[in-house]
N, C-alpha and C positions, 0 to 999 in steps of 0.2 A: 656241714656249711651252712650258715646263717643269709641270704639274700635280697636285698630290701626288696620289699611289694613298690615297683615301680612299672610307669609304661615302658619303660623299656624295660628291664630284668622280663616282664613278661612278652615281651615282645622279640627276645630272645632262646626265650621258654619253649616256646612258640614254630620259633623254624628250627628248633634243634626237632621237636615234637614231630611237623612234618617232615626233616628231613631223614628220621631215625625210621619214621613211619615207610616214608618211599622206599626207604633201599630194604625193611622187610615187602616188600611188596603188595603192600596194604595201601583200599582207599580207603576213605573215611570212614565207610556206611560197616564193612570189612572193621577195622577199629573200633571199632563203637559195638560191636555183636560183640567181637571175641573181649574184650575191656568192661562190655557190662554198664556201657556210658550213652546216654544218643549220642548223634551226628551232629546235634547241633551245636554243642558242649567242644565236641572236640575242633566242629570249625571258628569257635571264637576261644578256645584254647592258640590256636595254629595261628589265629589272628591277633593275638595278643590282646585278646581283648576279655577275657575272664580269667582265674588262675584257679587252676581242679585242687580240691581241699586235698589229704596226703592221703588216701581211700582208693581213689584216682586215680592219685603219682605211681599209687605202688600195682595196682591190678597193669598200668601205663606197664611198670617195667618189665612185670614178668610175663604181658603180651608183647614186647620186643625183648626181652631179655636182654634191657638196657641195669642190671645189675648193679638195680639201688640210685638211675642215677637222677628221674625227674623226683624218688622224696626227696636227695639231697640237695639237692639244685632247685626248690621248692623257693618260689617267692614269698616266701614271709617276711612282716612288720616286726621288729625289733622293735623293747619297749612298743611297745601296739598302744592304742588310744583305748582299745576296745579289748572287750574280748574275741578273743581269736576267731570262737569261730562264730560271733556279730562280724567280724570283720570283712565276709566280698558279702553280708547281704550292707552293710552301712553304705560301701561303694558302690554298690545296684543305688539308695537311695536316693544317691545325689544323678542318680542319673535317669530314672521314675516320671516316668508321663502321668500311672495313676498310680496308686498304694491306695490298697481293701486292707486293712485288718482287723482281729479279732481277736480279744486281749479281756481277760478274762480276774484275771485279778489286781494288774497293777496300769494304771494311765502309762498309754506305749510314751515309750522314752522323749520322742522328738515331740509328746505336745504337755510333756512335762516342764513348772515350772521351778523355778532354782531354789527352789528351795524345798519342795517335798521332789526333788531327784539327789538335793543334798542328803538326804534323808537314807531313800531306800538303797544309794549307791554305801551308804554307811549301815549298815545292817548285816549287810553280806557275811559268810564265814570260809578265810579266814579273814580275822576281823583286820583293815587297810592302814594306816599310815595318811595319815590328813594329808601329807600332798600326793600322796596318791591319790586318795581320791576327791577333794582339788582340780589334781592335772583328769580325771575320770568326769567331774560335776563339766569342765568347760568344755570340754567334749560333746558331751553329749545340748551340752546347751547351743553349740555351733550348730549339732547337726536344726535344730528347732529353726534353722535358718533357711530350712527349705519353703519356708510358709511366707516367706515375705515375697514373693511371689505367686504374684495372686491366682494365673490362672494357672500356673502348674509345679506340682503335683498335682494336678483330684483327689482327694481324699477323701474318701469315708472309712468311718470308725467306728467299730457296732463293739461296745465296751456292755462286757458282763455287769449285774449292779455291782455286783459285791466289787468293783473298783472305786463305785459311790459311797461305797459304806467301810469298806478297811479302810481304818481308823492310820494312814502313816503319818507319823511326826504332828498327832494335836489340831481337833477340830479348826485353831487359824485358819494353820499348813492346808489343811483339807478345803476348808471356805473357799482359801484363794487362789486355790489350784482345780476347781468344780465351776468357777466362776470365770476360768481364763480358759477352760474349754465352751462357757455356756457365748462368750465371747467371739471368741474364731466359728463360733458355731452358728451365728447373729448374726454375724460380717461374712456368710455365706462363705469362708473357706473355704470349711470344709464343712463334711455331713455324718450326723455323728447319729446314732441307732444304741438304743440302750436295750439288753434283754431281761427281764423283769428277771426276780426271782417267782411268781410264781406263772414261768411256763415254765419251769419244773428240769425232763432234757430234753437237750436240743439235738441236734449235727452236732457245734464247736468244743463238746467237752471237754476230748479229749487235749485239750487244751490248745495255746497260741496259732496262727496263721497270718501271712502277707504277703497277698498277695503284689502283683512291681510287675506294671505293661512299662512299655519303651518305645521310643521313636521306628525302631528299628529295624529290632531284634525282636524275638519268639519273648513271652511271661518268664516269670517263674516265682513258684514261689518259696518262704523263706519258711520253716518248721523249728518250734525252739524247745528242749526240757532242760531240765536242771546238768552246768555247770555240761550243752549241749546245744545246737539247730546245726541243717542245716540248707543250701539253697539248692533246691528242686532243678530241675531244666531241662527234664523227663516230659514229652508234653503228654502220657495218658495221667502224669502223679501230678501234675501243674491244676490240669482239668476235677482229677479229684477233691482237689482241694476246695478249688474255683466252688464249686457244689457243694463239698461243707459249705463253707463260705455260705453261697443264696442261700441253703436251706434256713443257717442259724438267723440268715438280714427275715424269712421273709414272718419269723421268729418274733422280728424286734418287734419296741413303739413305732410311729414315725420319727422323724428325724425333729415337728415338732413336739411332737406328746414325750419323747425324751429329752429335749431341752427344757418343759417344764418340771419334769422328775430331773436330773439337776441344777437346775434353780430351788426349785422346794429341799432338797438335802443340802448346799452350799447355806441354804437360812439355816436347817439345826445345827451347821454345824457352826454359826454363826451365831445363834445364840447361845450356844453351849460355849464356845469361846468364851459369851461378857461375864 
């Protein structure tokens, strides 16, 4: 049974978790140890601030002996506008006060221009219908509105040089995309650092990572792979992801040198497009 993911359904879900946990005579800490989840994550679920993923729900059912209740009534997004594995991260993105992200091959979604995003969304497999692609495009462009507020979130973007060189949609589209990033960097709305090819092996080679901090709850890390992704709240994992990001950042160009490189590559694309 699919229950629409909204604040009311998450609150009810959390209330039921708290009721069944207390009926089992378990504290949040005891449940966290048995279900292999952080106590903080359980507290957020019970308060209706977060939704568990399917694996979390299965472990809760197993520990509390609830016969699949938490999986069956897991709040989900019917007709979701983002990939299932990204739904929770997209919601957290809107709440974040600080975002630090590493991208190795593609421009991060909330920095993408319309033309670039259209090419990316139209390139997946299996192929999407034009209507579905356009629906996803609208959602992706809406995500960029978090940058309308100059103060929050504070955004640091770490880009592999491949992001600049991988031609998505042709030279004109790439020129527009890179100049968009430069504009955001020059206005001090974001800080940009590029990891040049000559760095060679670096700490973040294993894949993209996004770190998010919030006003009154602990930070999280989002890591993503092919058709998969996970939000991590376990402090040890978040700390490890932060260390990976910081080590890679140490090998990157400064903000100023990064903008200069991006401008130069954009000019090359402009000349190619003419």
